[in-house]
Steps between C-alpha positions, in 0.01 A plus 500: 500500500154398617245765566450525874217746495223464763175326405218385731571147602860505395771363720592851615134579584468166686821557700385849592156390625625188689802676655297795620207284622702214665800701606857502366609263779302231312713535184514131426128442490451835325723384214324155474153652493603769260626249243165306492282537200191670643181486289444870553613795712170473682572130596842595630361787703221281642766249609708773670187635677403144613839431660566850651142601591590848362479693179780439249796737558737630238524746220273560208582558134532876560785431744717331243737665254346523151717466189423688186628310188 
Protein backbone atom coordinates (compact mmCIF):
# COMPACT_ATOMS: atom_id res chain seq x y z
CA UNK A 1 0.00 0.00 0.00
CA UNK A 2 1.22 3.48 -0.79
CA UNK A 3 2.34 5.71 2.05
CA UNK A 4 -0.26 8.42 2.45
CA UNK A 5 1.58 10.47 5.05
CA UNK A 6 1.27 14.24 4.96
CA UNK A 7 4.00 16.31 3.36
CA UNK A 8 4.03 20.02 2.50
CA UNK A 9 2.78 20.40 -1.07
CA UNK A 10 1.31 16.90 -1.21
CA UNK A 11 -2.13 16.25 -2.66
CA UNK A 12 -3.58 16.05 0.86
CA UNK A 13 -1.96 19.34 1.86
CA UNK A 14 -3.21 21.00 -1.33
CA UNK A 15 -6.77 19.72 -0.83
CA UNK A 16 -6.73 20.95 2.77
CA UNK A 17 -5.53 24.43 1.85
CA UNK A 18 -7.80 24.89 -1.19
CA UNK A 19 -10.92 23.41 0.48
CA UNK A 20 -10.54 25.54 3.59
CA UNK A 21 -9.68 28.67 1.62
CA UNK A 22 -12.22 28.37 -1.21
CA UNK A 23 -14.95 26.54 0.69
CA UNK A 24 -16.15 22.98 0.45
CA UNK A 25 -19.01 24.06 -1.82
CA UNK A 26 -16.34 24.56 -4.51
CA UNK A 27 -15.17 20.93 -4.38
CA UNK A 28 -14.76 20.61 -8.15
CA UNK A 29 -12.33 23.50 -8.51
CA UNK A 30 -10.64 22.52 -5.24
CA UNK A 31 -9.78 19.10 -6.67
CA UNK A 32 -8.57 20.50 -10.00
CA UNK A 33 -6.32 23.08 -8.33
CA UNK A 34 -5.07 20.53 -5.78
CA UNK A 35 -3.87 18.16 -8.52
CA UNK A 36 -1.77 20.82 -10.26
CA UNK A 37 2.01 20.67 -9.95
CA UNK A 38 2.84 23.80 -8.00
CA UNK A 39 6.48 24.94 -8.12
CA UNK A 40 6.41 25.47 -4.37
CA UNK A 41 4.07 25.76 -1.41
CA UNK A 42 4.74 29.49 -1.45
CA UNK A 43 3.55 29.76 -5.08
CA UNK A 44 0.39 27.83 -4.25
CA UNK A 45 -0.29 30.00 -1.21
CA UNK A 46 0.32 33.20 -3.20
CA UNK A 47 -2.20 32.00 -5.79
CA UNK A 48 -4.80 31.26 -3.09
CA UNK A 49 -4.24 34.69 -1.53
CA UNK A 50 -4.54 36.41 -4.92
CA UNK A 51 -7.93 34.83 -5.70
CA UNK A 52 -9.44 35.05 -2.22
CA UNK A 53 -7.91 38.27 -0.93
CA UNK A 54 -7.39 36.51 2.41
CA UNK A 55 -4.72 34.50 4.17
CA UNK A 56 -4.55 30.80 3.32
CA UNK A 57 -6.81 28.70 5.54
CA UNK A 58 -6.26 25.11 6.60
CA UNK A 59 -4.21 23.00 8.90
CA UNK A 60 -0.52 22.91 9.51
CA UNK A 61 1.80 19.95 9.85
CA UNK A 62 1.17 19.82 13.62
CA UNK A 63 -2.54 19.17 12.92
CA UNK A 64 -1.88 15.99 10.95
CA UNK A 65 -1.44 12.51 12.36
CA UNK A 66 2.19 11.48 12.51
CA UNK A 67 3.28 7.91 11.92
CA UNK A 68 6.24 6.33 13.64
CA UNK A 69 7.80 3.57 11.57
